[in-house]
C-alpha positions in Angstrom: 0.0 0.0 0.0 1.4 3.4 -1.0 1.3 6.3 1.5 2.7 9.7 1.0 3.7 12.4 3.5 3.0 16.1 2.7 6.6 17.2 3.5 9.6 14.9 3.9 13.1 15.6 5.2 14.8 12.5 4.0 18.3 13.1 5.5 16.7 13.7 8.9 14.1 11.0 8.5 11.2 13.2 9.3 7.8 12.9 7.6 5.2 15.7 8.0 1.5 15.0 7.5 -1.2 17.7 7.4 -4.4 15.9 8.4 -7.8 17.3 7.4 -10.2 17.5 10.3 -13.0 15.7 8.4 -11.0 13.0 6.7 -8.9 12.1 9.7 -11.5 12.5 12.4 -10.3 15.5 14.4 -11.6 15.2 17.9 -12.0 19.0 18.0 -13.4 19.8 14.5 -14.4 16.6 12.9 -18.0 16.4 11.9 -20.3 13.4 11.5 -22.4 13.6 8.3 -26.1 12.8 8.6 -26.2 11.3 5.1 -24.5 7.9 4.7 -23.4 8.2 8.3 -22.3 4.6 8.6 -20.3 4.8 5.4 -18.4 7.9 6.6 -17.9 6.6 10.1 -16.3 3.5 8.7 -14.3 5.5 6.1 -12.9 7.8 8.8 -12.1 4.9 11.1 -10.1 3.3 8.3 -8.3 6.5 7.7 -7.3 6.8 11.3 -6.2 3.1 11.4 -4.1 3.7 8.3 -2.6 6.8 9.9 -1.6 4.8 13.0 -0.2 2.0 10.9 1.8 4.5 8.8 3.2 6.1 11.9 4.2 2.8 13.3 5.9 1.7 10.1 7.8 4.9 9.9 8.9 4.7 13.5 10.0 1.1 13.0 12.1 2.3 10.0 13.8 5.0 12.2 11.7 7.9 11.0 9.8 10.5 13.0 6.2 11.1 11.8 4.7 14.4 12.6 0.9 15.0 12.3 -0.4 18.5 12.1 -4.2 19.2 12.0 -5.4 21.5 9.3 -6.9 23.9 11.8 -3.6 24.5 13.6 -2.2 28.0 13.1 0.5 27.8 10.4 3.0 29.7 12.5 2.6 27.3 15.4 2.9 24.3 13.2 6.0 25.7 11.5 7.6 26.4 14.9 6.9 22.8 16.0 8.4 21.4 12.8 11.4 23.8 13.0 12.2 22.7 16.6 12.1 19.1 15.7 14.2 19.6 12.5 16.8 21.5 14.5 16.9 18.9 17.2 17.3 16.1 14.7 20.0 17.9 12.8 21.9 18.5 16.1 21.6 14.8 17.0 22.9 13.7 13.6 25.8 16.2 13.9 27.0 14.7 17.2 27.0 11.1 15.9 
């Protein structure tokens, strides 16, 4: 099964995913459609399970997955990613 991150830092082994609130079941902003509710609940549950599996596979391969919700302020998300990238780069430099 093919899965793609939104932004990848290959040398640092960091994969960034920007998850949509509806498609990934955001606990804060996710909505439950009235039409075809069972279909959508199943679909979103599968998406969440796939996300968890993707994260586990990445971790097992030595990568760090980062999940950002679409509603997060871009400056805060960028700061979080920047801190992680700088920490990973420092770690690799000391090896």
